[in-house]
C-alpha positions in Angstrom: 90.7 -2.5 58.9 93.6 -1.2 59.3 97.1 -3.1 58.9 100.6 -2.5 59.7 103.0 -5.2 58.7 106.6 -3.2 59.2 109.5 -5.9 60.3 110.6 -5.2 63.3 114.5 -4.6 63.9 114.7 -8.3 63.5 113.5 -10.6 61.1 113.0 -13.4 63.6 110.0 -11.2 64.6 107.2 -9.4 63.3 104.3 -6.8 64.3 101.5 -6.8 62.4 98.3 -4.4 63.2 95.0 -6.4 62.6 91.2 -3.4 63.7 94.0 -2.3 66.7 95.7 -5.8 67.7 99.0 -6.1 67.2 100.3 -9.5 66.6 103.8 -9.6 67.8 105.4 -13.3 66.1 108.2 -15.5 67.3 109.3 -16.1 63.4 112.3 -19.1 64.1 109.6 -22.5 63.6 113.3 -23.7 61.9 114.5 -23.5 65.6 110.8 -24.1 68.0 110.8 -20.1 67.8 113.2 -20.8 70.8 114.8 -16.9 72.3 118.2 -16.0 70.9 119.7 -13.4 70.6 118.0 -12.0 67.3 114.5 -13.4 69.0 114.6 -11.8 72.7 115.8 -8.5 70.8 113.1 -8.2 68.4 110.6 -9.3 71.3 111.9 -6.5 73.5 111.6 -4.1 69.7 108.1 -5.1 69.3 106.7 -4.9 72.6 108.3 -0.9 73.0 106.5 -0.5 69.1 103.4 -1.7 70.9 103.4 1.1 73.9 104.1 3.8 71.4 102.0 2.3 68.6 98.2 4.3 69.0 96.2 2.2 66.1 97.3 -0.8 69.0 95.2 -1.6 71.6 95.6 -4.8 72.9 99.2 -7.1 71.7 99.0 -10.6 70.9 102.3 -12.7 71.1 102.7 -15.8 69.0 104.9 -18.5 67.1 104.8 -19.5 63.7 104.2 -23.4 62.9 101.8 -25.4 65.6 104.7 -27.3 67.2 106.0 -24.8 69.3 105.0 -21.0 70.8 108.5 -21.5 71.9 110.5 -24.5 73.5 112.8 -21.2 75.2 116.1 -20.4 75.5 118.1 -21.8 72.7 120.3 -24.5 74.2 123.2 -24.4 71.0 123.8 -20.5 71.9 123.8 -20.9 76.1 126.6 -23.4 75.2 128.5 -21.4 72.3 128.2 -18.5 74.6 129.3 -20.1 78.1 126.1 -18.3 79.2 125.6 -18.6 83.4 123.1 -15.9 85.0 121.1 -14.6 82.7 120.7 -10.8 83.3 117.3 -9.5 84.7 116.0 -8.3 81.0 117.0 -11.2 79.0 114.0 -11.7 78.0 111.0 -9.1 78.1 109.1 -9.6 81.4 105.9 -7.0 81.4 106.0 -6.0 84.6 109.7 -6.8 85.7 111.8 -5.1 83.0 109.3 -3.4 80.7 105.9 -1.6 81.3 102.5 -2.8 79.7 100.3 -0.9 80.7 98.0 -1.9 77.5 96.4 -6.2 77.7 97.8 -8.6 76.5 97.3 -12.3 75.1 99.5 -15.4 75.1 97.9 -17.6 71.9 99.6 -20.6 72.4 100.5 -23.3 69.8 102.4 -25.8 70.4 105.1 -26.2 73.0 105.3 -23.2 75.5 108.8 -24.9 78.1 111.1 -22.9 79.9 111.4 -19.8 78.5 108.5 -19.9 75.7 106.3 -20.4 79.6 107.7 -17.3 80.4 106.1 -15.7 77.8 102.7 -16.9 78.0 102.9 -16.9 82.1 103.4 -12.7 81.5 100.9 -12.1 79.6 97.3 -11.1 81.2 95.4 -13.5 79.2 96.3 -16.3 77.8 94.4 -18.7 74.9 95.1 -22.3 73.8 95.3 -24.5 70.5 94.5 -27.9 71.8 97.8 -29.2 71.3 99.8 -26.5 73.4 102.2 -28.5 76.1 103.5 -25.3 78.8 106.1 -26.7 81.5 109.4 -25.1 83.1 111.5 -27.4 81.5 115.4 -25.8 84.0 115.4 -28.9 86.5 116.4 -30.8 83.7 119.3 -28.6 82.0 120.1 -27.9 84.9 119.2 -23.8 84.6 116.9 -21.6 86.8 114.4 -20.1 86.9 114.1 -17.0 88.9 111.0 -15.7 86.7 108.8 -18.3 88.3 108.3 -16.3 91.4 105.0 -15.3 90.8 103.8 -18.9 89.6 102.3 -20.1 93.0 99.9 -16.8 92.5 98.7 -18.4 88.8 98.4 -22.4 89.8 97.8 -23.5 92.7 101.2 -23.9 95.4 101.4 -27.0 95.2 100.8 -28.1 91.7 103.6 -25.0 90.7 105.6 -27.0 93.3 106.0 -29.7 91.4 106.2 -28.8 87.7 109.4 -26.9 89.0 110.6 -30.2 90.6 109.4 -32.2 88.0 109.9 -29.9 85.2 106.6 -32.5 83.5 104.7 -31.0 81.0 100.6 -30.5 81.8 98.5 -29.9 78.9 95.8 -27.4 77.6 93.4 -29.0 79.2 95.3 -29.9 82.7 96.3 -25.7 82.5 92.3 -24.2 81.7 91.4 -26.7 84.3 94.4 -24.9 86.9 92.9 -21.5 85.5 96.2 -20.8 83.7 95.1 -20.7 80.7 91.1 -18.9 79.8 90.2 -20.9 76.8 91.3 -24.2 74.6 90.3 -24.4 71.0 91.3 -26.8 68.7 94.5 -25.5 66.0 93.0 -24.2 63.2 90.3 -21.3 65.4 93.5 -20.4 67.6 93.8 -17.0 65.3 89.9 -16.2 65.3 89.2 -17.4 68.4 92.4 -15.1 69.9 91.2 -11.7 67.8 87.8 -12.2 68.6 88.7 -11.7 71.9 91.1 -8.8 72.0 88.8 -6.7 69.4 85.9 -7.4 73.0 88.8 -5.8 74.5 89.9 -2.9 72.4 86.1 -2.2 72.5 85.6 -1.5 75.8 87.2 2.6 77.1 90.5 2.2 77.6 90.9 4.4 80.4 88.3 1.7 82.6 90.7 -1.5 80.7 94.0 -0.5 81.7 93.1 1.1 85.4 91.4 -3.1 85.6 94.7 -4.4 84.6 96.2 -2.8 87.0 93.5 -3.2 89.6 93.6 -7.2 88.7 97.6 -7.6 90.8 96.7 -5.4 94.0 95.8 -7.9 96.5 99.0 -9.6 95.3 101.7 -7.0 96.1 100.0 -5.2 98.7 97.9 -6.2 102.7 93.7 -5.5 101.5 93.8 -1.9 103.2 96.8 -1.0 101.6 95.0 -2.6 97.7 92.0 -0.3 98.7 93.3 2.6 98.7 95.7 1.7 96.1 91.7 0.9 93.6 90.9 4.4 94.8 94.1 6.0 92.9 94.4 4.0 90.0 90.4 4.5 89.3 89.6 8.3 90.5 91.3 9.3 87.3 88.9 7.3 84.9 85.6 8.5 86.6 86.6 11.6 86.1 87.9 11.6 82.4 85.3 12.5 79.6 84.5 8.6 78.8 82.9 7.7 82.1 81.0 10.3 80.8 80.7 9.9 77.3 79.6 5.5 78.4 76.6 7.1 80.5 76.0 8.6 78.1 75.6 7.3 74.9 73.7 4.3 76.6 70.9 6.6 77.2 70.3 7.9 74.2 70.7 3.9 72.5 73.8 4.6 70.7 78.0 3.2 70.1 80.1 5.3 72.9 83.0 6.9 71.3 85.6 6.3 73.3 88.7 9.1 73.8 90.4 7.7 75.6 91.0 10.6 78.1 
């Protein structure tokens, strides 16, 4: 097992690698892990570090404590700075303002409101503790949520509409029923269950994993015929890779595969 505990560029966000899984943690529990400038900079730095870290195959995003995954933007900081329209790179949005080719998981403990909901939404998978709650609360404070544009792809449109218009939270069980959350666990098991899921992903052929991640959203971004064409383009290098030969050979020889990622 390898562990990398060097801090990111801020002390409000930590980065640790456990068995090929990078844990990027918002460490501001006294403010319910709200997204002030230091946290936002730390998240960007942590994601860039993950992208460059060959020892890390899956990213887990979480928050310190059990009260809040992330309560959203820091409203006190917004009031002090008179923030109007946030720039597109205000907070990391995977696939929009920062590319992340490897899989990402949100481990949600406590509230994921506003910008915290954004962070959970932007991850590929979500594991939630049974005390987690999710909400897009911008209408309650007169702010905006342009980042919620994909929400009706992740949730039934009427549910997305209700969440956006009311700002009311839903609990973890309801989020799981709707398909926004992959699994609900007790708070005590959140880290263990998330690590186990991430390690199962990390054990698979890395080129296949990355291509699978790209494939999932194709039908949302292209007409179906074009989506098939894009999928063929994405998967051809996987078929032509050394790993595509290693998988069948390992099965034939009754041994674990040795992936090389090429």
